[in-house]
C-alpha atoms as an extended CHARMM CRD file, in Angstrom:
* protein
*
       303  EXT
         1         1  MET       CA              1.1760000000      -53.9920000000      285.1020000000  PROA      1               0.0000000000
         2         2  GLN       CA              4.5430000000      -54.7990000000      286.6800000000  PROA      2               0.0000000000
         3         3  LYS       CA              3.6250000000      -58.4890000000      286.6350000000  PROA      3               0.0000000000
         4         4  ARG       CA              2.9180000000      -58.3360000000      282.8580000000  PROA      4               0.0000000000
         5         5  LEU       CA              6.2610000000      -56.5780000000      282.2010000000  PROA      5               0.0000000000
         6         6  LEU       CA              8.1380000000      -59.1630000000      284.2500000000  PROA      6               0.0000000000
         7         7  THR       CA              6.4440000000      -61.9940000000      282.3610000000  PROA      7               0.0000000000
         8         8  ALA       CA              7.2860000000      -60.3980000000      278.9980000000  PROA      8               0.0000000000
         9         9  SER       CA             10.9010000000      -59.8860000000      280.0480000000  PROA      9               0.0000000000
        10        10  LEU       CA             11.2400000000      -63.5180000000      281.0990000000  PROA      10              0.0000000000
        11        11  CYS       CA              9.7590000000      -64.7200000000      277.8050000000  PROA      11              0.0000000000
        12        12  LEU       CA             12.1550000000      -62.5140000000      275.8160000000  PROA      12              0.0000000000
        13        13  SER       CA             15.1100000000      -63.8480000000      277.8110000000  PROA      13              0.0000000000
        14        14  CYS       CA             14.0060000000      -67.4360000000      277.1730000000  PROA      14              0.0000000000
        15        15  LEU       CA             13.6320000000      -66.7240000000      273.4630000000  PROA      15              0.0000000000
        16        16  VAL       CA             17.1290000000      -65.2430000000      273.2430000000  PROA      16              0.0000000000
        17        17  LEU       CA             18.6120000000      -68.1590000000      275.1940000000  PROA      17              0.0000000000
        18        18  PHE       CA             16.7670000000      -70.6880000000      273.0430000000  PROA      18              0.0000000000
        19        19  SER       CA             17.8550000000      -68.9780000000      269.8250000000  PROA      19              0.0000000000
        20        20  PHE       CA             21.4860000000      -68.8790000000      270.9290000000  PROA      20              0.0000000000
        21        21  THR       CA             21.3910000000      -72.5440000000      271.9650000000  PROA      21              0.0000000000
        22        22  ALA       CA             19.8300000000      -73.6130000000      268.6950000000  PROA      22              0.0000000000
        23        23  LEU       CA             22.3200000000      -71.5490000000      266.7000000000  PROA      23              0.0000000000
        24        24  ALA       CA             25.2790000000      -72.9950000000      268.5820000000  PROA      24              0.0000000000
        25        25  GLY       CA             24.0580000000      -76.5220000000      267.9130000000  PROA      25              0.0000000000
        26        26  SER       CA             23.5920000000      -75.9630000000      264.1870000000  PROA      26              0.0000000000
        27        27  PRO       CA             26.3840000000      -76.2650000000      261.5580000000  PROA      27              0.0000000000
        28        28  THR       CA             26.1670000000      -72.5750000000      260.7710000000  PROA      28              0.0000000000
        29        29  GLY       CA             26.3270000000      -71.6390000000      264.4260000000  PROA      29              0.0000000000
        30        30  GLN       CA             29.4160000000      -73.6460000000      265.2610000000  PROA      30              0.0000000000
        31        31  ALA       CA             32.7070000000      -71.7720000000      265.6080000000  PROA      31              0.0000000000
        32        32  ARG       CA             34.3890000000      -71.6900000000      262.2400000000  PROA      32              0.0000000000
        33        33  SER       CA             37.5620000000      -73.7250000000      261.9610000000  PROA      33              0.0000000000
        34        34  LYS       CA             40.6780000000      -71.6100000000      262.0220000000  PROA      34              0.0000000000
        35        35  ALA       CA             42.0460000000      -70.7780000000      258.5850000000  PROA      35              0.0000000000
        36        36  PRO       CA             45.4210000000      -72.4040000000      257.8930000000  PROA      36              0.0000000000
        37        37  SER       CA             48.4010000000      -70.2030000000      258.7060000000  PROA      37              0.0000000000
        38        38  PHE       CA             51.3990000000      -70.8250000000      256.4700000000  PROA      38              0.0000000000
        39        39  ALA       CA             55.1170000000      -70.2850000000      256.9170000000  PROA      39              0.0000000000
        40        40  ILE       CA             58.1570000000      -71.2220000000      254.8470000000  PROA      40              0.0000000000
        41        41  VAL       CA             61.5260000000      -72.4100000000      256.1360000000  PROA      41              0.0000000000
        42        42  LEU       CA             64.6270000000      -72.7620000000      253.9430000000  PROA      42              0.0000000000
        43        43  ALA       CA             66.8060000000      -75.5630000000      255.3060000000  PROA      43              0.0000000000
        44        44  SER       CA             70.4700000000      -74.9070000000      254.5610000000  PROA      44              0.0000000000
        45        45  PHE       CA             73.7480000000      -76.5010000000      255.5990000000  PROA      45              0.0000000000
        46        46  GLY       CA             75.1050000000      -72.9630000000      255.6820000000  PROA      46              0.0000000000
        47        47  SER       CA             78.5960000000      -71.5560000000      255.1990000000  PROA      47              0.0000000000
        48        48  THR       CA             81.1250000000      -69.5400000000      257.1720000000  PROA      48              0.0000000000
        49        49  ASP       CA             82.4370000000      -67.9200000000      253.9910000000  PROA      49              0.0000000000
        50        50  ALA       CA             81.4500000000      -64.2430000000      253.7950000000  PROA      50              0.0000000000
        51        51  GLU       CA             80.7220000000      -64.2530000000      250.0490000000  PROA      51              0.0000000000
        52        52  ALA       CA             78.7020000000      -67.4580000000      250.3220000000  PROA      52              0.0000000000
        53        53  GLN       CA             76.6580000000      -65.8950000000      253.1140000000  PROA      53              0.0000000000
        54        54  LYS       CA             75.8300000000      -62.9430000000      250.8450000000  PROA      54              0.0000000000
        55        55  VAL       CA             74.5930000000      -65.3360000000      248.1690000000  PROA      55              0.0000000000
        56        56  GLN       CA             72.4590000000      -67.1810000000      250.6980000000  PROA      56              0.0000000000
        57        57  ASP       CA             71.0520000000      -63.9400000000      252.1220000000  PROA      57              0.0000000000
        58        58  ALA       CA             70.1580000000      -62.8110000000      248.5960000000  PROA      58              0.0000000000
        59        59  PHE       CA             68.2220000000      -66.0280000000      248.0060000000  PROA      59              0.0000000000
        60        60  LEU       CA             66.3910000000      -65.6050000000      251.3070000000  PROA      60              0.0000000000
        61        61  GLN       CA             65.4350000000      -62.0490000000      250.3650000000  PROA      61              0.0000000000
        62        62  ALA       CA             64.2620000000      -63.1840000000      246.9230000000  PROA      62              0.0000000000
        63        63  ALA       CA             62.0860000000      -65.8370000000      248.5740000000  PROA      63              0.0000000000
        64        64  ARG       CA             60.5830000000      -63.2880000000      250.9480000000  PROA      64              0.0000000000
        65        65  GLU       CA             59.6960000000      -60.9970000000      248.0550000000  PROA      65              0.0000000000
        66        66  ARG       CA             58.2960000000      -63.8570000000      245.9920000000  PROA      66              0.0000000000
        67        67  TYR       CA             56.0290000000      -65.2840000000      248.7040000000  PROA      67              0.0000000000
        68        68  ALA       CA             55.1020000000      -62.1150000000      250.6360000000  PROA      68              0.0000000000
        69        69  PRO       CA             53.2130000000      -61.7160000000      252.9300000000  PROA      69              0.0000000000
        70        70  THR       CA             53.8860000000      -65.3480000000      253.9280000000  PROA      70              0.0000000000
        71        71  PRO       CA             56.8890000000      -65.3100000000      256.3150000000  PROA      71              0.0000000000
        72        72  VAL       CA             60.0880000000      -66.9910000000      255.1300000000  PROA      72              0.0000000000
        73        73  TYR       CA             62.8970000000      -68.0360000000      257.4870000000  PROA      73              0.0000000000
        74        74  MET       CA             66.2860000000      -69.7290000000      257.1970000000  PROA      74              0.0000000000
        75        75  GLY       CA             67.1280000000      -72.7080000000      259.4000000000  PROA      75              0.0000000000
        76        76  PHE       CA             70.6240000000      -74.2030000000      259.5010000000  PROA      76              0.0000000000
        77        77  THR       CA             71.5860000000      -77.8560000000      259.7820000000  PROA      77              0.0000000000
        78        78  ALA       CA             75.3770000000      -77.7950000000      260.3310000000  PROA      78              0.0000000000
        79        79  ARG       CA             76.3060000000      -77.3020000000      263.9910000000  PROA      79              0.0000000000
        80        80  ILE       CA             79.8670000000      -76.2430000000      263.2090000000  PROA      80              0.0000000000
        81        81  VAL       CA             78.5740000000      -73.5420000000      260.8540000000  PROA      81              0.0000000000
        82        82  MET       CA             76.0310000000      -72.3060000000      263.4080000000  PROA      82              0.0000000000
        83        83  LYS       CA             78.6900000000      -72.1960000000      266.1260000000  PROA      83              0.0000000000
        84        84  LYS       CA             81.1300000000      -70.1680000000      264.0150000000  PROA      84              0.0000000000
        85        85  LEU       CA             78.4520000000      -67.7440000000      262.8620000000  PROA      85              0.0000000000
        86        86  GLN       CA             77.2420000000      -67.2340000000      266.4130000000  PROA      86              0.0000000000
        87        87  GLU       CA             80.8430000000      -66.5350000000      267.4840000000  PROA      87              0.0000000000
        88        88  GLN       CA             80.8040000000      -63.7770000000      264.8440000000  PROA      88              0.0000000000
        89        89  GLY       CA             77.7210000000      -62.3090000000      266.5120000000  PROA      89              0.0000000000
        90        90  LYS       CA             75.3380000000      -63.4800000000      263.7940000000  PROA      90              0.0000000000
        91        91  ASP       CA             71.9890000000      -65.1220000000      264.4240000000  PROA      91              0.0000000000
        92        92  ALA       CA             72.1550000000      -68.6390000000      262.9660000000  PROA      92              0.0000000000
        93        93  PRO       CA             69.1340000000      -70.5880000000      264.2330000000  PROA      93              0.0000000000
        94        94  SER       CA             68.9260000000      -74.3200000000      263.7110000000  PROA      94              0.0000000000
        95        95  LEU       CA             66.1310000000      -75.8090000000      261.6270000000  PROA      95              0.0000000000
        96        96  PHE       CA             64.7560000000      -77.3920000000      264.8050000000  PROA      96              0.0000000000
        97        97  ARG       CA             64.6970000000      -74.0530000000      266.6470000000  PROA      97              0.0000000000
        98        98  ILE       CA             62.9600000000      -72.2050000000      263.8070000000  PROA      98              0.0000000000
        99        99  LEU       CA             60.2620000000      -74.8580000000      263.5970000000  PROA      99              0.0000000000
       100       100  ALA       CA             59.7320000000      -74.7980000000      267.3640000000  PROA      100             0.0000000000
       101       101  GLU       CA             59.3600000000      -71.0050000000      267.3420000000  PROA      101             0.0000000000
       102       102  LEU       CA             56.8650000000      -71.1180000000      264.4650000000  PROA      102             0.0000000000
       103       103  GLY       CA             54.8290000000      -73.6740000000      266.3930000000  PROA      103             0.0000000000
       104       104  ASP       CA             54.7900000000      -71.4050000000      269.4290000000  PROA      104             0.0000000000
       105       105  GLN       CA             53.5980000000      -68.5360000000      267.2280000000  PROA      105             0.0000000000
       106       106  GLY       CA             50.6030000000      -70.5570000000      266.0460000000  PROA      106             0.0000000000
       107       107  TYR       CA             51.5620000000      -71.4430000000      262.4880000000  PROA      107             0.0000000000
       108       108  ASP       CA             50.0960000000      -74.7960000000      261.5030000000  PROA      108             0.0000000000
       109       109  HSD       CA             51.0680000000      -75.4120000000      257.8430000000  PROA      109             0.0000000000
       110       110  ILE       CA             54.8180000000      -75.3710000000      257.1420000000  PROA      110             0.0000000000
       111       111  ALA       CA             56.7230000000      -75.7810000000      253.8850000000  PROA      111             0.0000000000
       112       112  VAL       CA             60.3600000000      -76.6980000000      254.5130000000  PROA      112             0.0000000000
       113       113  GLN       CA             62.4490000000      -76.2860000000      251.3840000000  PROA      113             0.0000000000
       114       114  SER       CA             65.6530000000      -78.2960000000      251.2390000000  PROA      114             0.0000000000
       115       115  MET       CA             68.5820000000      -76.2610000000      249.9450000000  PROA      115             0.0000000000
       116       116  GLN       CA             70.5700000000      -79.4390000000      249.2960000000  PROA      116             0.0000000000
       117       117  VAL       CA             71.6300000000      -80.5320000000      245.8040000000  PROA      117             0.0000000000
       118       118  ILE       CA             70.8480000000      -84.2660000000      246.0790000000  PROA      118             0.0000000000
       119       119  THR       CA             68.8990000000      -86.6740000000      248.2710000000  PROA      119             0.0000000000
       120       120  GLY       CA             71.8440000000      -87.6690000000      250.4640000000  PROA      120             0.0000000000
       121       121  ALA       CA             72.2360000000      -87.9560000000      254.2330000000  PROA      121             0.0000000000
       122       122  GLU       CA             71.8930000000      -84.2020000000      254.7230000000  PROA      122             0.0000000000
       123       123  PHE       CA             68.5050000000      -84.1520000000      252.9890000000  PROA      123             0.0000000000
       124       124  GLU       CA             67.3070000000      -87.1680000000      254.9700000000  PROA      124             0.0000000000
       125       125  GLY       CA             68.2370000000      -85.3250000000      258.1550000000  PROA      125             0.0000000000
       126       126  VAL       CA             66.1490000000      -82.3320000000      257.0830000000  PROA      126             0.0000000000
       127       127  LYS       CA             63.1710000000      -84.6020000000      256.4230000000  PROA      127             0.0000000000
       128       128  GLN       CA             63.4570000000      -86.2930000000      259.8080000000  PROA      128             0.0000000000
       129       129  ILE       CA             63.6410000000      -83.0150000000      261.7240000000  PROA      129             0.0000000000
       130       130  ALA       CA             60.7560000000      -81.4770000000      259.7800000000  PROA      130             0.0000000000
       131       131  THR       CA             58.3130000000      -84.3730000000      259.6640000000  PROA      131             0.0000000000
       132       132  ALA       CA             58.8470000000      -85.1480000000      263.3620000000  PROA      132             0.0000000000
       133       133  GLN       CA             57.0530000000      -81.8580000000      264.0940000000  PROA      133             0.0000000000
       134       134  GLU       CA             53.8850000000      -82.8340000000      262.2250000000  PROA      134             0.0000000000
       135       135  GLY       CA             50.7340000000      -83.8420000000      264.0830000000  PROA      135             0.0000000000
       136       136  LEU       CA             51.9480000000      -83.0390000000      267.5870000000  PROA      136             0.0000000000
       137       137  PRO       CA             49.3160000000      -81.8130000000      270.0940000000  PROA      137             0.0000000000
       138       138  LYS       CA             48.8420000000      -78.0570000000      269.5920000000  PROA      138             0.0000000000
       139       139  GLY       CA             51.5520000000      -78.2310000000      266.9340000000  PROA      139             0.0000000000
       140       140  PHE       CA             51.7020000000      -78.2540000000      263.1590000000  PROA      140             0.0000000000
       141       141  LYS       CA             48.8400000000      -79.8550000000      261.2630000000  PROA      141             0.0000000000
       142       142  ARG       CA             50.9940000000      -80.4320000000      258.2100000000  PROA      142             0.0000000000
       143       143  VAL       CA             54.6600000000      -80.1620000000      257.2980000000  PROA      143             0.0000000000
       144       144  VAL       CA             55.8360000000      -80.7640000000      253.7240000000  PROA      144             0.0000000000
       145       145  VAL       CA             59.4890000000      -80.9070000000      252.6450000000  PROA      145             0.0000000000
       146       146  GLY       CA             60.3570000000      -79.7000000000      249.1490000000  PROA      146             0.0000000000
       147       147  ASP       CA             62.7390000000      -81.7560000000      247.0260000000  PROA      147             0.0000000000
       148       148  PRO       CA             66.4180000000      -80.8540000000      246.7400000000  PROA      148             0.0000000000
       149       149  LEU       CA             67.6290000000      -79.9720000000      243.2520000000  PROA      149             0.0000000000
       150       150  VAL       CA             67.8250000000      -83.5880000000      242.0960000000  PROA      150             0.0000000000
       151       151  ALA       CA             65.4600000000      -86.1720000000      243.5180000000  PROA      151             0.0000000000
       152       152  SER       CA             64.3530000000      -87.7670000000      240.2560000000  PROA      152             0.0000000000
       153       153  ASN       CA             65.4940000000      -88.4550000000      236.7180000000  PROA      153             0.0000000000
       154       154  GLU       CA             63.2530000000      -85.6580000000      235.4540000000  PROA      154             0.0000000000
       155       155  GLN       CA             64.8310000000      -83.1850000000      237.8550000000  PROA      155             0.0000000000
       156       156  ALA       CA             68.3100000000      -84.2670000000      236.7280000000  PROA      156             0.0000000000
       157       157  ALA       CA             67.3150000000      -83.3790000000      233.1670000000  PROA      157             0.0000000000
       158       158  GLU       CA             65.9730000000      -79.9950000000      234.3080000000  PROA      158             0.0000000000
       159       159  LEU       CA             69.1880000000      -79.2110000000      236.1670000000  PROA      159             0.0000000000
       160       160  ALA       CA             71.2720000000      -80.1950000000      233.1410000000  PROA      160             0.0000000000
       161       161  HSD       CA             69.4300000000      -77.6200000000      231.0120000000  PROA      161             0.0000000000
       162       162  ALA       CA             69.7790000000      -74.9860000000      233.7350000000  PROA      162             0.0000000000
       163       163  LEU       CA             73.5430000000      -75.5720000000      234.0060000000  PROA      163             0.0000000000
       164       164  ILE       CA             73.9740000000      -75.1910000000      230.2630000000  PROA      164             0.0000000000
       165       165  ALA       CA             71.9560000000      -71.9730000000      230.3110000000  PROA      165             0.0000000000
       166       166  SER       CA             74.3350000000      -70.6700000000      232.9970000000  PROA      166             0.0000000000
       167       167  LEU       CA             77.6320000000      -71.3020000000      231.1770000000  PROA      167             0.0000000000
       168       168  PRO       CA             79.8320000000      -68.2240000000      230.6340000000  PROA      168             0.0000000000
       169       169  LYS       CA             79.7340000000      -66.7560000000      227.1420000000  PROA      169             0.0000000000
       170       170  GLU       CA             83.5400000000      -66.8810000000      227.0300000000  PROA      170             0.0000000000
       171       171  ARG       CA             83.4980000000      -70.6770000000      226.9640000000  PROA      171             0.0000000000
       172       172  LYS       CA             84.0500000000      -71.8690000000      223.3990000000  PROA      172             0.0000000000
       173       173  SER       CA             82.3660000000      -74.8860000000      221.8770000000  PROA      173             0.0000000000
       174       174  GLY       CA             84.4030000000      -78.0300000000      222.4970000000  PROA      174             0.0000000000
       175       175  GLU       CA             86.0620000000      -76.7460000000      225.6650000000  PROA      175             0.0000000000
       176       176  PRO       CA             85.4320000000      -79.1300000000      228.5760000000  PROA      176             0.0000000000
       177       177  VAL       CA             83.4650000000      -77.9230000000      231.5910000000  PROA      177             0.0000000000
       178       178  ILE       CA             83.6160000000      -79.9270000000      234.8240000000  PROA      178             0.0000000000
       179       179  PHE       CA             80.9300000000      -79.3640000000      237.4620000000  PROA      179             0.0000000000
       180       180  ILE       CA             82.3220000000      -80.6330000000      240.7630000000  PROA      180             0.0000000000
       181       181  GLY       CA             80.0340000000      -81.6600000000      243.6100000000  PROA      181             0.0000000000
       182       182  HSD       CA             80.6490000000      -82.8810000000      247.1140000000  PROA      182             0.0000000000
       183       183  GLY       CA             79.7700000000      -86.5330000000      246.4920000000  PROA      183             0.0000000000
       184       184  ALA       CA             77.6830000000      -88.9320000000      248.5540000000  PROA      184             0.0000000000
       185       185  GLU       CA             77.3810000000      -92.5490000000      249.5630000000  PROA      185             0.0000000000
       186       186  GLY       CA             74.2400000000      -94.6140000000      249.1000000000  PROA      186             0.0000000000
       187       187  ARG       CA             71.3580000000      -93.9260000000      246.7470000000  PROA      187             0.0000000000
       188       188  GLY       CA             71.8440000000      -90.1690000000      246.8600000000  PROA      188             0.0000000000
       189       189  GLY       CA             75.1720000000      -90.5830000000      245.0990000000  PROA      189             0.0000000000
       190       190  LEU       CA             73.3730000000      -91.9500000000      242.0270000000  PROA      190             0.0000000000
       191       191  SER       CA             72.2370000000      -88.4100000000      241.2180000000  PROA      191             0.0000000000
       192       192  TYR       CA             75.7190000000      -87.4810000000      239.9820000000  PROA      192             0.0000000000
       193       193  PRO       CA             76.0550000000      -90.1600000000      237.2620000000  PROA      193             0.0000000000
       194       194  ALA       CA             72.4430000000      -89.4700000000      236.2230000000  PROA      194             0.0000000000
       195       195  LEU       CA             73.1590000000      -85.7590000000      235.8740000000  PROA      195             0.0000000000
       196       196  ASN       CA             76.3830000000      -86.5290000000      234.0080000000  PROA      196             0.0000000000
       197       197  TRP       CA             74.4000000000      -88.6230000000      231.5050000000  PROA      197             0.0000000000
       198       198  HSD       CA             71.8490000000      -85.8770000000      230.8950000000  PROA      198             0.0000000000
       199       199  LEU       CA             74.5720000000      -83.2640000000      230.4150000000  PROA      199             0.0000000000
       200       200  GLN       CA             76.5400000000      -85.3440000000      227.9320000000  PROA      200             0.0000000000
       201       201  ILE       CA             73.4630000000      -85.9370000000      225.7980000000  PROA      201             0.0000000000
       202       202  LEU       CA             73.2970000000      -82.1690000000      225.3760000000  PROA      202             0.0000000000
       203       203  ASP       CA             77.0540000000      -81.5410000000      225.1420000000  PROA      203             0.0000000000
       204       204  PRO       CA             79.6640000000      -84.3360000000      225.3390000000  PROA      204             0.0000000000
       205       205  MET       CA             82.2330000000      -81.8810000000      226.7080000000  PROA      205             0.0000000000
       206       206  LEU       CA             80.2690000000      -81.2860000000      229.9090000000  PROA      206             0.0000000000
       207       207  PHE       CA             81.1550000000      -83.4710000000      232.9000000000  PROA      207             0.0000000000
       208       208  ILE       CA             79.9520000000      -84.0920000000      236.4340000000  PROA      208             0.0000000000
       209       209  SER       CA             82.5190000000      -85.1210000000      239.0170000000  PROA      209             0.0000000000
       210       210  THR       CA             82.8550000000      -85.1180000000      242.7990000000  PROA      210             0.0000000000
       211       211  VAL       CA             85.3260000000      -84.4040000000      245.5840000000  PROA      211             0.0000000000
       212       212  GLU       CA             84.3320000000      -87.4810000000      247.5870000000  PROA      212             0.0000000000
       213       213  GLY       CA             82.4260000000      -89.9680000000      245.5000000000  PROA      213             0.0000000000
       214       214  ALA       CA             81.6240000000      -91.0080000000      241.9500000000  PROA      214             0.0000000000
       215       215  PRO       CA             82.3270000000      -89.9510000000      239.3180000000  PROA      215             0.0000000000
       216       216  SER       CA             85.7560000000      -89.2920000000      240.8300000000  PROA      216             0.0000000000
       217       217  MET       CA             88.5770000000      -87.1300000000      239.5340000000  PROA      217             0.0000000000
       218       218  ASP       CA             90.2270000000      -90.2380000000      238.0690000000  PROA      218             0.0000000000
       219       219  ASP       CA             86.9960000000      -91.1650000000      236.2710000000  PROA      219             0.0000000000
       220       220  THR       CA             86.7420000000      -87.6830000000      234.7940000000  PROA      220             0.0000000000
       221       221  LEU       CA             90.3950000000      -87.5180000000      233.7310000000  PROA      221             0.0000000000
       222       222  ILE       CA             89.9150000000      -90.6910000000      231.7070000000  PROA      222             0.0000000000
       223       223  ALA       CA             86.9730000000      -89.0860000000      229.8770000000  PROA      223             0.0000000000
       224       224  LEU       CA             88.6650000000      -85.7150000000      229.2590000000  PROA      224             0.0000000000
       225       225  PRO       CA             90.3690000000      -85.1320000000      225.8970000000  PROA      225             0.0000000000
       226       226  ALA       CA             94.1580000000      -85.0660000000      226.3140000000  PROA      226             0.0000000000
       227       227  PRO       CA             95.9930000000      -81.7280000000      225.8610000000  PROA      227             0.0000000000
       228       228  GLU       CA             98.3360000000      -83.3710000000      223.3040000000  PROA      228             0.0000000000
       229       229  GLY       CA            101.0830000000      -80.8080000000      223.7370000000  PROA      229             0.0000000000
       230       230  LYS       CA             98.8260000000      -77.7730000000      223.4330000000  PROA      230             0.0000000000
       231       231  LYS       CA             97.0450000000      -75.7840000000      226.0700000000  PROA      231             0.0000000000
       232       232  LEU       CA             93.4830000000      -77.0480000000      226.2910000000  PROA      232             0.0000000000
       233       233  ARG       CA             91.1900000000      -74.8230000000      228.2910000000  PROA      233             0.0000000000
       234       234  VAL       CA             89.1180000000      -76.6070000000      230.9310000000  PROA      234             0.0000000000
       235       235  TRP       CA             86.4360000000      -74.7890000000      232.8870000000  PROA      235             0.0000000000
       236       236  LEU       CA             85.9210000000      -75.7070000000      236.5370000000  PROA      236             0.0000000000
       237       237  ALA       CA             82.6150000000      -74.9770000000      238.2820000000  PROA      237             0.0000000000
       238       238  PRO       CA             81.2620000000      -75.8890000000      241.7310000000  PROA      238             0.0000000000
       239       239  LEU       CA             78.1860000000      -78.1330000000      241.7540000000  PROA      239             0.0000000000
       240       240  LEU       CA             77.4780000000      -76.8080000000      245.2370000000  PROA      240             0.0000000000
       241       241  ALA       CA             74.6630000000      -74.6960000000      246.6480000000  PROA      241             0.0000000000
       242       242  LEU       CA             77.2500000000      -72.3490000000      248.1640000000  PROA      242             0.0000000000
       243       243  ALA       CA             80.8750000000      -71.8830000000      247.1510000000  PROA      243             0.0000000000
       244       244  GLY       CA             82.6030000000      -72.0900000000      250.5250000000  PROA      244             0.0000000000
       245       245  GLU       CA             85.6680000000      -74.0090000000      251.6390000000  PROA      245             0.0000000000
       246       246  HSD       CA             85.1340000000      -76.9470000000      249.2530000000  PROA      246             0.0000000000
       247       247  ALA       CA             85.1750000000      -74.6150000000      246.2660000000  PROA      247             0.0000000000
       248       248  ARG       CA             87.9450000000      -72.3690000000      247.5490000000  PROA      248             0.0000000000
       249       249  ASN       CA             90.2780000000      -75.2090000000      248.6180000000  PROA      249             0.0000000000
       250       250  ASP       CA             89.3380000000      -78.4570000000      246.8790000000  PROA      250             0.0000000000
       251       251  ILE       CA             88.4860000000      -77.0040000000      243.4720000000  PROA      251             0.0000000000
       252       252  PHE       CA             90.3160000000      -73.7000000000      242.9730000000  PROA      252             0.0000000000
       253       253  GLY       CA             92.9670000000      -73.9510000000      245.7110000000  PROA      253             0.0000000000
       254       254  ALA       CA             96.7250000000      -73.6830000000      245.3470000000  PROA      254             0.0000000000
       255       255  ASP       CA             97.4410000000      -76.9640000000      247.1450000000  PROA      255             0.0000000000
       256       256  PRO       CA             98.8790000000      -79.6700000000      244.8620000000  PROA      256             0.0000000000
       257       257  ASP       CA             95.8700000000      -81.9560000000      245.3610000000  PROA      257             0.0000000000
       258       258  SER       CA             93.2170000000      -79.4070000000      244.3250000000  PROA      258             0.0000000000
       259       259  TRP       CA             91.4080000000      -79.8830000000      241.0360000000  PROA      259             0.0000000000
       260       260  LYS       CA             93.0050000000      -76.8100000000      239.5110000000  PROA      260             0.0000000000
       261       261  SER       CA             96.5240000000      -77.8120000000      240.5390000000  PROA      261             0.0000000000
       262       262  MET       CA             96.1180000000      -81.4090000000      239.3420000000  PROA      262             0.0000000000
       263       263  LEU       CA             94.7560000000      -80.4050000000      235.9360000000  PROA      263             0.0000000000
       264       264  THR       CA             97.3480000000      -77.6560000000      235.4900000000  PROA      264             0.0000000000
       265       265  ALA       CA            100.1030000000      -80.1910000000      236.2150000000  PROA      265             0.0000000000
       266       266  LYS       CA             98.6910000000      -82.3960000000      233.4420000000  PROA      266             0.0000000000
       267       267  GLY       CA             98.9250000000      -79.6100000000      230.8900000000  PROA      267             0.0000000000
       268       268  TYR       CA             95.4400000000      -78.0970000000      230.9910000000  PROA      268             0.0000000000
       269       269  GLU       CA             94.7050000000      -74.3940000000      231.2500000000  PROA      269             0.0000000000
       270       270  CYS       CA             92.1070000000      -74.0550000000      234.0000000000  PROA      270             0.0000000000
       271       271  MET       CA             89.4170000000      -71.4060000000      233.8880000000  PROA      271             0.0000000000
       272       272  ASN       CA             87.3910000000      -70.7460000000      237.0380000000  PROA      272             0.0000000000
       273       273  ILE       CA             83.6160000000      -70.4460000000      237.1900000000  PROA      273             0.0000000000
       274       274  GLU       CA             83.3370000000      -69.4100000000      240.8190000000  PROA      274             0.0000000000
       275       275  LYS       CA             79.5660000000      -68.9610000000      240.9570000000  PROA      275             0.0000000000
       276       276  ALA       CA             77.7680000000      -71.4650000000      243.1590000000  PROA      276             0.0000000000
       277       277  LEU       CA             74.3860000000      -72.9020000000      242.2260000000  PROA      277             0.0000000000
       278       278  LEU       CA             72.4670000000      -70.4100000000      244.3730000000  PROA      278             0.0000000000
       279       279  SER       CA             74.0720000000      -67.6420000000      242.2880000000  PROA      279             0.0000000000
       280       280  LEU       CA             72.6170000000      -68.9480000000      239.0190000000  PROA      280             0.0000000000
       281       281  PRO       CA             69.1270000000      -67.5970000000      238.1980000000  PROA      281             0.0000000000
       282       282  ALA       CA             68.1240000000      -70.6490000000      236.1530000000  PROA      282             0.0000000000
       283       283  VAL       CA             69.0590000000      -73.0000000000      238.9910000000  PROA      283             0.0000000000
       284       284  ARG       CA             67.4430000000      -70.8380000000      241.6530000000  PROA      284             0.0000000000
       285       285  GLU       CA             64.1690000000      -71.1500000000      239.7570000000  PROA      285             0.0000000000
       286       286  LEU       CA             64.3480000000      -74.9360000000      240.1370000000  PROA      286             0.0000000000
       287       287  TRP       CA             64.5290000000      -74.5990000000      243.9280000000  PROA      287             0.0000000000
       288       288  PHE       CA             61.5710000000      -72.2230000000      243.8210000000  PROA      288             0.0000000000
       289       289  ALA       CA             59.6500000000      -74.6740000000      241.6290000000  PROA      289             0.0000000000
       290       290  HSD       CA             60.1550000000      -77.4020000000      244.2350000000  PROA      290             0.0000000000
       291       291  LEU       CA             58.9940000000      -75.0260000000      246.9570000000  PROA      291             0.0000000000
       292       292  ASP       CA             55.9170000000      -74.1580000000      244.8830000000  PROA      292             0.0000000000
       293       293  GLU       CA             55.0790000000      -77.8660000000      244.6880000000  PROA      293             0.0000000000
       294       294  ALA       CA             55.4330000000      -78.2420000000      248.4640000000  PROA      294             0.0000000000
       295       295  LEU       CA             53.1660000000      -75.2550000000      249.0500000000  PROA      295             0.0000000000
       296       296  LEU       CA             50.6110000000      -76.5570000000      246.5740000000  PROA      296             0.0000000000
       297       297  SER       CA             50.4060000000      -79.8500000000      248.4320000000  PROA      297             0.0000000000
       298       298  LEU       CA             49.6930000000      -77.8480000000      251.6150000000  PROA      298             0.0000000000
       299       299  GLY       CA             46.7390000000      -76.1290000000      249.9640000000  PROA      299             0.0000000000
       300       300  TYR       CA             48.5460000000      -72.7750000000      249.8580000000  PROA      300             0.0000000000
       301       301  GLU       CA             47.1870000000      -70.0110000000      247.6670000000  PROA      301             0.0000000000
       302       302  LYS       CA             49.1990000000      -66.9020000000      246.9360000000  PROA      302             0.0000000000
       303       303  LYS       CA             47.5940000000      -63.8200000000      248.4320000000  PROA      303             0.0000000000
């Protein structure tokens, strides 16, 4: 009797072992591949200006609400900005650090959204930092970088419409509006003339100019209608993601070489539009649209 029980027990054990081995060797028995884990990183130059920081924080919060429960982080690219913020006791992680931490946490599909306006040197730096993290052993499987505001002719046209939709109601028809960007060398700088062209098709009194590049202030002054002895109102607006020192000093500042001072000296009445691009709902939606495209290319589906 004991011998029969022992034999039966051994047979049952062999059957279980055989079944497990067969199951493990079959496609259905193999360990399922891990589902992709997604995270989003907003790559920003940053700003030390308190009001600009509030605008940036509001955009970050809007992104977190829009893409919840997918985590959204902010990574900075300007060392001088990070240093000053850290001196103020604020956490200002670099883009590189945020990506490294996400890798350590096990995320494997990352959408990095550029918060730049054009495809200049700053955007290229974001791409290099982000794509260098792709395909590393035990690292990210895929990293996709979303376009800045203007990376194509089509996007220039979209931004032109968004800028017009954001004009203050107090601006009267025929009053010039100058959107002033930072400027850039190389191919990225071509975005400004392209955007200028698209704006002027819609309204010939809308201009794009730059602090350091083309179109320059001199170029824009040639195109502006002359005051001709009367006060002609000209609206000045930053073509900048955040309205920090460039806006406060170079555009609206009291120094004689600021845009406002130069135009006032020439007989224009300057009106300030102090809202940066990240403050404008229509423009913010363009950044989100580029992020949506990056996520789509990753295979992301909203939960």
